[in-house]
C-alpha positions, 0 to 999 in steps of 0.5 A: 408733493401733498396739496390740500385745500380746506374749503368752506371753513369757519377760521378761528385765528388766535393771532388776529383774534378773528372768527370768519369764513374762509379757506386754507391751502396746505402744501407739504405740511405748510400753510401756503395760502389763505382765502384763495381758490382751490388749486386744480390738483389739491385734495379737497376737504369740505369743512361744512362751515365748521370751525378750523383752528390751529391745533392745541398746544397742551403744556403740561401733559404727563405720559407715564414713560418711563416707569408707569407705562400701564397708566399711559404710553406715548402711543395711547396719549398720542391717540387721545391727543389727536382725538381731542384736537391736540397736535402738540404735547409738552410732556412733564418730567414727573416720571419714574425715574424723573427725566433729569439726565440727557440719557433719559431725555433721549430715551423719551424723545426716541419713544415719542418719535416712534409711537406718538402720532402728534408732536411731542416736546419734553420738559426736563426736571429742574433738580436731580430726582426732583428732590430740590437739592441739586440742580440738573445739568440744564445746558446739556439737557437743553442741548438734548431737546428739553424745552423747559425745566420743572420739578412739577408739583414738588416745589423747590423749597430751598431758596438758595437752590432755587435761586441758583437754578434760576440764575443758571437758567437765566444765563442760558435763556431757559424757561423754568416752570414752577408750581406755586404752592407753599409746600408746608401749608399744602402738605396732606391737603385734599381740599381747599380750606373753608366751610365746605371742607370742614363739613366734609371732614377733609384736610384743607389748604388755604388759597393763600398758600398759592399767593405766598409761593407766587410772591416768593417766586416773583421776588426770586425772578426779580433777583435773577431775571429768569424766564418763568411760567407758573403752571397753575394759578387757581385763586383770586388772591394770586392774581394781583401778584401776577399782574404786578409782576407783568406790569413791572416787566418781569418775564413771567407767564401763567397757566391754568388747568381746564378742570379748575376753570370748569369745576369747583369745590362743591363737585367733590361733595360725594367724595368722588376721587376723580375730582381730587386734583392738585391744587384742590378745586377752589370755590366758585368765586375763585373759579370765576376770577380765574376765568376772567383772568384768562379772558383778559389775557392775564393768565396766558395758557389753558392746558389739560394738566393731563395726569393719568392714574390707574383704578387702584390709585383712585379706588381709595378713600378721598384723602388717600387717593392719588391726585390728578385727572386725564384731560387730553380728549376732554380739554376742547369740549370742556373749554368750550363751556367757557364760550357757551357760557359767554365768558369769552369768544373762540379766538380768545380761547384759542389764544390761550390753548394754542398761540400763547403756549407755542410762543412761550416755548418758541414753537412755530405753531398756533397760527393760521398764517402763510408759512405756519405748520399745518397743525389743524383741528376741525371741530363742531363747537355745538355738537352735544354728547354724553361723555363715557370714560370707557370710550377714551383712548387714554389707558387711564380713565380718571376723568371727572367729566364721566357721564357729563353732558358736553358740547364740542366734537373734534371732526378731524386733526391734522399734524404737519398736513397729515390727517391723524384723526377723523374720516 
């Protein structure tokens, strides 16, 4: 029996939205008491009045197995996650080949179980090969362990195919995750359209492409009754459609990547390809509107949208470079910019980082209550540092925060009561 007592902690509880001094007692990977005395036989962890919170549940991590293991493996991603306070990775199916059969899913699950030091729950593709023509065997893949279904950034443009997949998923209670971007308008875009992209000579896409796609998706959700999650809402124009769908009782949630919450289109001014993302970074007004939507709860989930790319795919002209950035290790300190900037408090932030994604996926995580799993992160929200991308545990080093001054260090990470990072 393993018994651990976390004393002298500042407990960040996203379920009660509280931030208070207290303690936790853990037995065999389960929280058994809060604010009680330390059992005589317990291992004592003195938190030093630092923050103790549920481990982050990161919805939308790309681990490049199978197919591109040189970019990221389950072993390297697991280490990066533990160093970033992420105790559960929800992995994407945009691999090579795509995760679209039970056999590929089972391979991924076996590799994750043997190599990753944090929990891994894989998603599966919604259509075969993520080609948008024929839906996968949703029932078989769900039985094999898929927690959600998504074609990632390849939008299913055929309304009939998408509606059939949604109807089938609705019958099984499966969650469908979509990327709300009109594929015709966004094809070939490298920036958000406007004065800035015109001055830089970059092909742009209007934020209306996001709103148009979300409007289409909401109509199909109303028709089919499916469970739906928008992976990234990044513009102010899309927020009214999201609010309307929730008000009308549709089973809809939405997320946003940390880079769109903390960076804007001006950051690509010197054509650094680490800032090339999909969708592209937005204007400052859009960024602030989305930050407010997270604070109010309209946007439910904040994630890293971890997308490793090797040096060769990024060392290209901006238009030709691959999109995406790593984020497992930088998610927590980057997200703390929203707290330090006065946009929200720690419990509200942790609601979006941990509790809401766990609830959406039906996972018993994101809580500090008795009976919850002891997936925990201990961090100092005020510890300053300068990020060195070459010190990251990820195989790929494509972070836009390289050289940035940041605040927030992870002191320890526990998965099911086992310490996987920290002294």
